[in-house]
Residue, then its C-alpha position, 0 to 999 in steps of 0.5 A: x499499500x502507498x503512503x497516505x496522504x493527510x489532509x485537514x478538513x473543518x467538521x462543518x464541511x465533512x458533514x456536507x461531503x462525507x460521502x464524496x470524501x469517503x469515495x476519495x479516501x478509499x480511492x486514494x488512500x487519503x487520511x482526513x484530520x477533522x478539525x472544530x474551530x481549528x483543533x483536531x477531532x477525529x482522524x477520519x482513514x479508509x481500512x484496509x481489508x485485512x482491518x476490515x475482516x479483523x473488525x467483522x470477526x471482532x463483531x462477530x465474537x462479540x456477538x456469540x458471545x452475548x448469545x452464550x450469555x443469554x442462554x441461547x446456544x444449542x446441544x449438538x445433538x439439536x445440531x444433527x438433527x438439524x443438519x440431518x446427520 
């Protein structure tokens, strides 16, 4: 991946152009520092495919852990029956 360029954008401009800026960030590998009254408040950058996959995995694991805590689990016998095994 090539080096990421950084651009500074005001919060109002970012809000008004979020779709366009997001597309540019992905296609040109840009990072945006969002400013509020000339103070940096957000760091926005595109995720790599690896980062995206890891975030999705973390979300799936968290959801599964919640289901286990809630008792939403199946026995091996129930799974075999469901799969006609």
